[in-house]
C-alpha angles and dihedrals in degrees: 000000000000133000120211129203121185126205140165102071123132146122118308136165121248110279093030132116139240134179118211122201130200116197117202128202124222136045100268101068091128090063092063129083108216139207146182122225132173139204125200122197112284092006135101122254112272136198117253108169143335137198134195122245089254092049090231096109128049138166134197140199112252090242093063103032112126091017105059129054126193123202141156138209106207091187089061097037089234136135121201137197115194109199119193133173090024119200130202088250088064089070109120146104107282121214132189121212138192137202130182112239137170092210113092097202104032121116129194123213101180124079094226090069091064125086102183129050136183125228094255136244125235120240118187122183116193122207 
């Protein structure tokens, strides 16, 4: 089992940057594929980005490609999401998620694949 704690959210002007972190408990972080999802008020949760347990493979929603970068540091049990050129439509609660997988390069882009979720961190982008 793994526990996830997000941090790094906040209020930023359009065009600005934020880096989200997700700290994971346990000693088997490198056995989990990870993902970032977000949920805006009145909207369904949506996929943002995902990374394989090895960190070699990643995927992004079209809406964030070229602006967001996912990464992980398995030695520090931490997942990151670097968000640049932020837009007001990026405003949402951002959640990290984890799923145990035997595949080192597989990524998962749907929430139903994930077993563990953090509590979320608010990102607000003002225009």
